[in-house]
C-alpha positions in Angstrom: 165.1 -72.7 27.1 164.6 -75.8 24.9 165.4 -78.1 27.7 162.9 -76.4 30.0 160.2 -76.5 27.2 160.5 -80.3 27.2 160.8 -80.5 31.0 157.6 -82.6 31.4 159.5 -85.5 29.9 161.8 -85.5 32.9 159.0 -86.9 35.0 158.9 -90.7 34.5 155.2 -91.3 34.7 154.4 -88.7 32.1 157.3 -89.8 29.9 155.9 -93.4 29.8 152.5 -92.0 29.0 153.9 -89.8 26.2 155.9 -92.7 24.7 152.9 -94.9 24.7 150.4 -92.3 23.2 153.0 -90.9 20.7 153.7 -94.4 19.4 150.0 -95.3 19.0 149.3 -91.9 17.5 151.9 -92.6 14.9 150.1 -95.8 14.0 146.7 -94.0 14.0 148.1 -91.5 11.4 148.9 -94.4 9.0 145.4 -95.8 9.0 143.2 -93.4 6.9 145.3 -93.9 3.8 145.9 -97.5 4.5 142.2 -98.3 5.1 141.3 -96.7 1.8 143.8 -98.8 -0.1 142.8 -101.9 1.8 139.1 -101.5 0.8 140.2 -101.1 -2.8 142.5 -104.1 -2.6 139.6 -106.4 -1.7 137.3 -105.1 -4.5 135.6 -102.2 -2.7 134.6 -98.9 -4.1 134.9 -95.2 -3.1 131.4 -95.4 -1.7 132.4 -98.3 0.5 135.5 -96.4 1.7 133.2 -93.6 2.8 130.8 -96.0 4.5 133.6 -97.7 6.5 135.0 -94.3 7.6 131.6 -92.9 8.4 130.4 -95.9 10.4 133.6 -95.8 12.5 133.0 -92.2 13.3 129.4 -92.8 14.2 130.4 -95.6 16.6 133.0 -93.2 18.2 130.4 -90.5 18.7 127.8 -92.9 20.2 130.2 -94.4 22.7 132.1 -91.3 23.9 129.9 -90.7 26.9 130.0 -94.3 27.9 133.8 -94.2 27.6 133.9 -91.2 29.8 131.8 -92.9 32.4 133.9 -96.0 32.4 137.1 -93.9 32.8 135.7 -92.4 35.9 134.6 -95.7 37.4 137.7 -97.8 36.9 141.5 -97.5 36.3 142.2 -95.2 33.4 145.5 -96.9 32.9 143.8 -100.3 32.6 141.3 -98.9 30.0 144.2 -97.6 27.9 146.2 -100.8 28.1 143.1 -102.9 27.4 142.3 -100.7 24.4 145.8 -101.1 23.1 145.8 -104.8 23.5 142.4 -105.1 21.9 143.5 -103.1 18.8 146.8 -105.1 18.7 144.7 -108.2 18.2 142.3 -106.5 15.7 145.0 -105.0 13.5 147.1 -108.1 13.6 144.1 -110.2 12.5 143.2 -107.8 9.6 146.9 -107.6 8.5 147.2 -111.4 8.3 143.8 -111.7 6.5 144.9 -109.1 4.0 148.3 -110.8 3.4 146.6 -114.2 2.9 143.9 -112.9 0.6 141.1 -113.7 3.0 139.9 -110.3 3.9 136.8 -108.5 2.6 135.0 -105.2 2.9 132.8 -106.6 5.7 135.9 -107.6 7.7 137.4 -104.2 7.2 134.1 -102.6 8.3 134.1 -104.7 11.5 137.7 -103.7 12.2 136.9 -100.0 11.7 133.9 -100.3 14.1 136.3 -101.8 16.7 138.8 -99.0 16.1 136.1 -96.4 16.6 134.9 -98.1 19.8 138.4 -98.3 21.2 139.0 -94.7 20.5 135.8 -93.7 22.3 136.9 -95.6 25.3 140.6 -94.5 25.4 140.2 -90.8 24.6 138.3 -89.8 27.8 140.6 -92.0 29.8 143.7 -90.2 28.5 142.3 -86.8 29.3 141.8 -87.9 32.9 145.1 -89.7 33.1 147.5 -86.8 32.1 147.0 -84.8 35.3 147.8 -87.9 37.3 151.2 -88.3 35.7 152.6 -84.8 35.8 153.3 -82.0 38.4 150.7 -79.2 38.3 153.1 -76.5 37.0 154.0 -78.6 33.9 150.4 -79.6 33.0 150.0 -77.2 30.1 153.5 -78.2 28.8 152.4 -81.9 29.1 149.3 -81.3 27.0 151.2 -79.3 24.4 153.7 -82.1 24.0 150.9 -84.6 23.5 149.3 -82.3 20.8 152.7 -81.7 19.1 153.4 -85.5 18.8 149.9 -86.0 17.3 150.5 -83.1 14.9 153.8 -84.5 13.8 152.3 -87.9 13.2 149.5 -86.4 11.2 152.1 -84.6 9.0 154.2 -87.7 8.3 151.6 -90.5 8.6 149.8 -90.2 5.3 153.0 -89.9 3.3 154.6 -92.8 5.0 151.4 -94.9 4.7 151.1 -94.2 1.0 154.8 -95.1 0.4 154.5 -98.3 2.5 151.4 -99.5 0.8 153.0 -98.9 -2.6 156.2 -100.7 -1.7 154.7 -103.5 0.4 150.9 -103.8 0.9 148.2 -102.6 3.1 148.4 -105.8 5.2 152.0 -105.0 6.3 150.9 -101.5 7.4 148.1 -103.0 9.5 150.7 -105.2 11.1 153.0 -102.2 11.7 150.0 -100.4 13.3 149.5 -103.5 15.6 153.1 -103.2 16.7 152.6 -99.6 17.7 149.7 -100.6 20.0 151.9 -103.3 21.5 154.6 -100.8 22.3 152.1 -98.5 23.8 150.6 -101.2 26.0 154.0 -102.1 27.4 154.8 -98.5 28.2 151.5 -97.8 29.9 151.6 -101.1 31.8 154.8 -99.8 33.5 153.2 -96.5 34.4 153.4 -95.7 38.1 150.3 -93.8 39.3 149.4 -92.3 42.7 146.1 -93.6 44.1 143.0 -91.7 42.9 140.3 -91.4 45.6 136.9 -92.1 44.1 133.5 -91.6 45.6 131.3 -94.5 46.7 130.2 -96.8 43.9 126.9 -96.3 42.2 125.3 -97.9 39.1 126.8 -97.2 35.6 123.7 -95.2 34.5 123.7 -93.2 37.8 127.3 -92.2 37.0 126.3 -91.4 33.5 123.5 -89.1 34.7 125.9 -87.6 37.3 128.3 -86.7 34.5 125.6 -84.6 32.8 124.7 -82.9 36.0 128.4 -82.0 36.5 128.4 -80.3 33.1 125.0 -78.6 33.6 126.1 -77.2 37.0 129.0 -75.4 35.5 127.6 -72.5 33.4 131.0 -71.4 32.3 131.7 -74.9 30.8 128.5 -75.6 29.0 128.3 -72.1 27.5 131.9 -72.4 26.3 130.9 -75.8 24.7 128.1 -74.1 22.9 130.5 -71.4 21.7 132.9 -74.1 20.5 130.0 -75.7 18.6 129.1 -72.5 16.9 132.8 -72.0 16.0 132.9 -75.5 14.5 129.9 -74.7 12.3 131.7 -71.8 10.8 135.1 -73.4 10.6 133.8 -76.4 8.4 133.4 -74.0 5.5 137.2 -73.9 5.2 137.4 -77.7 4.6 134.4 -77.8 2.3 134.9 -74.8 0.1 138.7 -74.5 0.4 139.6 -77.5 -1.8 137.2 -76.3 -4.5 138.4 -72.7 -4.6 142.1 -73.5 -4.3 142.0 -76.3 -6.9 140.4 -74.0 -9.4 142.8 -71.2 -8.7 145.9 -73.4 -8.6 144.9 -75.7 -11.4 144.6 -78.9 -9.3 144.8 -80.5 -6.0 148.4 -79.6 -5.4 147.5 -76.1 -4.2 145.1 -77.5 -1.5 147.9 -79.9 -0.6 150.1 -77.0 0.2 147.4 -75.4 2.3 146.8 -78.6 4.2 150.6 -79.0 4.8 150.7 -75.4 6.1 147.9 -76.1 8.5 149.7 -79.2 9.8 152.8 -77.2 10.3 150.7 -74.6 12.0 149.5 -77.2 14.5 153.1 -77.9 15.5 153.8 -74.2 15.8 150.8 -73.7 18.1 151.9 -76.6 20.3 155.4 -75.1 20.5 153.9 -71.8 21.6 151.8 -73.5 24.2 155.0 -75.1 25.6 156.4 -71.7 26.6 153.5 -69.2 26.8 151.4 -69.2 30.0 149.1 -66.2 29.6 147.9 -64.4 32.7 144.3 -64.6 31.4 144.5 -68.0 29.8 141.0 -68.5 28.5 140.7 -65.0 27.1 144.0 -65.2 25.2 143.4 -68.8 24.1 140.0 -67.9 22.6 141.2 -64.8 20.9 143.8 -67.1 19.2 140.8 -69.1 18.0 139.7 -66.0 16.0 142.7 -66.6 13.8 140.8 -69.3 11.9 138.8 -66.5 10.3 141.9 -65.5 8.4 141.9 -68.7 6.3 138.2 -68.3 5.6 138.7 -64.6 4.7 141.5 -65.4 2.3 139.2 -67.6 0.2 136.6 -64.8 -0.3 138.8 -62.9 -2.8 140.2 -65.3 -3.4 143.7 -64.4 -2.4 146.9 -65.9 -3.9 147.5 -69.5 -2.8 150.6 -68.4 -0.7 148.4 -66.1 1.3 145.9 -68.9 2.0 148.8 -71.2 3.0 150.0 -68.6 5.5 146.5 -67.9 6.8 145.8 -71.6 7.2 149.1 -72.0 9.1 148.3 -69.1 11.5 144.8 -70.3 12.0 145.9 -73.9 12.8 148.4 -72.6 15.2 145.6 -70.7 17.0 143.5 -73.9 17.2 146.4 -76.0 18.6 147.2 -73.3 21.2 143.6 -73.0 22.4 143.3 -76.8 22.5 146.3 -77.1 24.8 145.2 -74.2 27.1 141.5 -75.3 27.2 142.5 -78.9 28.0 144.8 -77.8 30.8 142.3 -75.4 32.4 139.5 -78.0 32.4 141.9 -80.5 33.9 142.7 -78.0 36.6 139.1 -76.8 37.2 137.2 -80.1 37.0 137.5 -82.5 39.9 139.5 -85.6 38.9 136.8 -88.1 39.8 134.4 -86.7 37.1 137.0 -85.3 34.6 136.6 -88.0 32.0 132.8 -87.8 31.9 132.8 -84.0 31.6 135.5 -84.0 28.9 133.6 -86.6 26.9 130.8 -84.0 26.4 133.4 -81.6 24.9 134.4 -84.2 22.2 130.7 -85.2 21.7 129.9 -81.6 20.7 132.9 -81.4 18.3 132.2 -84.8 16.7 128.5 -84.1 16.3 128.4 -80.5 15.2 131.2 -80.8 12.6 129.3 -83.2 10.3 126.3 -80.9 10.4 128.5 -78.1 9.2 129.9 -80.2 6.4 126.4 -81.1 5.3 125.1 -77.5 5.3 128.0 -75.6 3.7 127.7 -77.0 0.2 124.0 -76.5 -0.3 124.2 -73.0 1.3 127.0 -72.0 -1.1 124.9 -73.1 -4.1 122.0 -71.0 -2.8 123.6 -67.8 -1.8 127.0 -68.0 -3.4 130.5 -69.0 -2.3 131.6 -65.5 -1.2 128.5 -64.9 0.9 128.8 -68.3 2.5 132.4 -67.6 3.5 131.5 -64.2 4.9 128.7 -65.8 6.9 131.2 -68.5 8.1 133.6 -65.8 9.3 130.7 -64.1 11.2 129.8 -67.5 12.8 133.4 -68.0 13.9 133.5 -64.6 15.5 130.0 -65.2 17.1 131.2 -68.5 18.6 134.3 -67.0 20.2 132.3 -64.0 21.3 129.8 -66.3 23.1 132.6 -67.8 25.1 134.2 -64.5 26.0 130.8 -63.2 27.3 131.0 -65.6 30.2 132.2 -63.7 33.3 134.2 -66.6 34.7 136.0 -67.1 31.4 137.1 -63.4 31.6 137.9 -63.5 35.3 140.1 -66.6 35.4 143.8 -65.8 35.8 147.0 -67.6 36.5 150.2 -66.6 38.2 153.7 -67.1 36.7 154.0 -70.5 38.4 150.6 -71.7 37.0 148.4 -71.2 40.1 144.8 -70.2 39.2 143.0 -67.3 40.8 140.4 -64.6 39.9 137.0 -66.1 40.5 134.9 -64.3 43.1 134.9 -67.1 45.7 138.7 -67.5 45.6 140.7 -66.6 48.7 144.4 -65.8 48.8 146.8 -68.5 49.8 149.7 -67.7 52.1 152.5 -66.1 50.1 152.5 -64.5 46.7 150.9 -67.4 44.8 147.2 -68.2 44.8 145.6 -71.5 45.6 144.2 -73.6 42.8 140.5 -74.2 42.6 137.9 -76.7 41.5 135.2 -75.7 39.1 132.7 -75.9 42.0 134.5 -73.0 43.7 136.1 -74.8 46.6 139.8 -74.2 47.3 142.3 -76.9 46.5 145.2 -76.2 48.9 148.0 -76.8 46.5 147.5 -80.5 45.9 147.7 -81.6 42.3 144.7 -83.4 40.7 145.2 -87.1 41.3 
């Protein structure tokens, strides 16, 4: 059972990709804590920490669509290797400057902008690259393993970074992060890939516009993104009001620390479930799992004992991890490979853009109508977002067989034998060939 769950790692191309991205994800998990202490070590303030983190996020949002277009125009492997090498240089430079006492808030700000830009370029490339490295039946498993490695890094990273900064200095952690990018670049440079047939070359902006047309032409996709955006608005209440309520109830930040740890563990659990569970109606089951996030919000209304919120947060995070793995897999199967990175970038753009709006609205709303009423409204918004997705006929119709073949849309036709042929989002039949 366990061996089969990790069977995707048997395939060498995916194994190299997983090693590379897991290593760099480990380095990524070190940086939020390290960056904060680095800013303080050069005389910065809490406001400047927020500014550095905020600007990095803005850069990432602004460049996501451009990153998706680049990833569909050129080698995705080359983009990932180039991003790793670029960040190897950036993080090494900052580490040396910190160790020699020559760094400043301005330098850390520039480095954070570079980090955000590289992330915007590499994230869409990775989404398009995974299907090129794995056999079709193991695609969901491959995505789940990627998610699990990121979740594991997110659990250990902050604690390791805090200890490392305390024992050594922020400069050494920057250098350690640089090493992770070096390892990733070496692994990805050795990655064997089948040729990916691309359409005739057009201008960059023509490809950018074509990416939007690909999204707009797929009603099931853009309506689902709208539903995800609505869900994001509701879910942000957990992160804004949760720390306030739990810290009052538990007498400090330790209670919210337990809730956060529970959610991190839940992400691992959700990824583990996605390794084994391949539901017959994948998008219905996955989005029903997304409703579990309402449990964490509901537990704060009472409020419930901290242990109840910890468990609710764990279950909700497991649901999010599960839907992420399934949704990513289905879009990789249903969107043509040559436009996959551009289309996926709109998904992340919605998430990155809507979440800050939710964070900004929840606080003032709770002051106006009360915390309990805000949480009740947030639960309703979460349910509304999921309901919007499930109203889409194609979301409900899509099915998969035991071996992962997709069927159920009206224009599908049966393939020879018991299995069904895979399809593209445009409705044409893909006669069993894997994406890429």
